[in-house]
C-alpha positions in Angstrom: 93.4 104.2 12.8 93.0 100.9 14.7 91.2 102.6 17.6 88.5 103.8 15.1 88.2 100.4 13.5 88.0 98.7 16.9 85.3 101.1 18.1 83.3 100.5 14.9 83.5 96.7 15.3 82.6 96.9 18.9 79.5 98.9 18.1 78.6 96.5 15.3 78.9 93.6 17.8 76.7 95.5 20.2 74.1 95.9 17.4 74.3 92.2 16.7 73.5 91.6 20.4 70.6 94.0 20.3 69.2 92.2 17.2 69.4 88.8 19.0 66.8 90.1 21.4 64.7 92.0 18.8 61.6 89.9 19.7 61.8 91.6 23.1 63.1 95.0 22.3 61.3 95.6 19.0 64.4 96.8 17.1 64.8 95.9 13.5 68.0 95.7 11.5 67.0 98.4 9.0 66.2 100.9 11.7 69.4 100.3 13.7 71.6 100.4 10.6 70.0 103.6 9.4 70.4 105.3 12.8 73.9 104.2 13.6 75.1 104.7 10.0 74.0 108.3 10.2 75.7 108.8 13.6 78.9 107.0 12.9 79.7 107.8 9.3 80.0 111.5 8.4 80.1 113.1 5.0 83.6 114.2 3.9 84.2 117.9 4.0 84.2 119.3 0.5 85.6 122.8 -0.2 83.0 125.2 -1.5 83.6 127.6 -4.3 81.7 130.7 -5.2 81.5 129.6 -8.8 79.9 126.2 -8.0 76.2 126.1 -8.8 74.1 125.1 -5.8 71.8 122.1 -6.6 68.0 122.4 -6.2 66.3 121.4 -3.0 64.9 118.3 -4.8 68.4 117.3 -5.9 69.9 117.8 -2.4 67.1 115.7 -0.8 67.7 112.9 -3.4 71.5 113.0 -2.8 70.9 113.0 1.0 68.6 109.9 0.8 71.2 108.2 -1.4 74.0 108.9 1.1 71.9 107.7 4.0 71.1 104.5 2.1 74.8 103.9 1.5 75.7 104.5 5.1 73.0 102.1 6.3 74.1 99.4 3.8 77.7 99.7 5.0 76.7 99.2 8.6 74.3 96.5 7.6 77.2 94.6 6.0 79.1 94.4 9.2 76.1 93.8 11.5 74.9 90.9 9.3 78.4 89.4 8.7 79.8 86.4 10.6 82.9 88.3 11.5 84.3 87.1 14.8 84.5 90.3 16.9 
């Protein structure tokens, strides 16, 4: 919906504003994109089945890191773009 899109773009504009003052506040783009990506973008709900084999802990951690990186990259794209908010 438009309200979700507008909220997302508003937050990205806010992050751009924060980064303009990074010399004073110490925030880095990677940190902000990782944190806000994790908060704003949730995993889709997948139905669980009793017959589905559960992955190992190592596989789950690897998948989690991969998903976190994708979320951060997505937010990074909008924070570093020249989109006129």
